[in-house]
C-alpha positions in Angstrom: 175.4 86.7 126.8 173.4 86.9 123.5 174.0 84.3 120.9 174.2 84.9 117.2 171.1 83.5 115.5 170.8 82.5 111.9 167.6 83.0 109.9 166.4 82.3 106.5 163.9 84.2 104.4 161.2 82.8 102.2 162.0 83.3 98.5 158.6 84.9 98.0 159.6 87.9 100.2 162.8 88.3 98.2 160.9 88.2 94.9 158.5 90.8 96.4 161.3 93.2 97.2 163.1 92.5 93.9 160.0 93.9 92.1 160.7 97.3 93.6 164.5 97.2 93.8 166.6 95.3 91.4 169.6 95.5 93.7 168.0 92.8 95.9 170.0 89.6 95.4 167.8 87.5 93.2 168.2 85.9 89.8 165.0 84.8 88.2 166.8 82.2 86.0 168.2 80.5 89.2 165.1 80.4 91.4 165.4 76.6 91.9 168.8 77.1 93.5 167.4 79.7 96.0 164.6 77.4 97.0 166.4 74.0 97.1 170.2 74.3 97.4 171.0 77.9 98.4 168.5 79.2 100.9 168.6 82.9 101.7 170.5 82.6 105.0 171.8 85.4 107.2 171.7 87.4 110.5 169.4 90.2 111.6 170.5 93.5 112.9 168.2 95.9 114.7 168.9 99.6 113.9 166.6 101.9 115.8 163.2 100.3 115.5 163.9 98.5 112.2 165.2 95.0 111.5 167.6 94.4 108.6 168.5 91.0 107.2 172.2 90.7 106.4 172.8 87.8 104.0 175.7 85.3 104.4 177.7 84.8 101.2 179.4 81.5 100.6 183.2 81.5 100.3 184.7 82.3 96.9 188.3 82.6 95.8 187.7 86.3 94.8 186.8 87.1 98.5 190.4 86.4 99.5 191.4 89.7 98.0 188.7 91.7 99.6 189.4 93.5 102.9 186.9 93.9 105.7 185.2 97.3 105.5 181.9 98.9 106.4 180.1 96.9 103.6 181.9 93.5 104.1 182.8 91.4 107.1 184.8 88.2 106.3 184.2 85.3 108.6 187.4 83.7 109.7 189.4 85.6 106.9 186.8 84.5 104.4 187.2 80.8 104.9 183.6 80.5 106.0 182.2 83.2 103.7 181.2 86.8 104.5 178.4 89.0 105.6 177.4 91.5 102.9 176.1 94.6 104.7 175.8 96.2 101.2 173.1 93.6 100.4 171.1 93.9 103.6 167.3 94.3 103.3 164.5 95.4 105.6 162.6 92.6 107.2 159.6 92.0 109.5 159.6 89.4 112.2 156.9 87.5 110.3 159.3 87.0 107.3 162.0 85.4 109.5 162.4 81.7 109.7 164.7 80.3 112.5 167.5 78.3 111.1 169.3 75.7 113.2 172.5 74.6 111.6 172.6 71.5 113.8 169.6 70.1 112.0 171.3 70.2 108.6 
């Protein structure tokens, strides 16, 4: 059985993508948060021959009113956040950094 693996992505790759597509989740005024407190964390899906990084989003009260759909998957009814398929980005294996939650 395959296990779900978490990955993080270096902020420099996110900044690179943001230069070409402003819909990539990045806020220049909050870069310190992305690098220190809120790493870019998520899962990777393989579609055909391409990998896509799907970011995890932390739980927010507003998420309680959102229903699961093709763009959003709430984790444990949103208690643990959600996966934002509408915010997924293409990613190479070289950009992926294994993330072991047990070490945090």
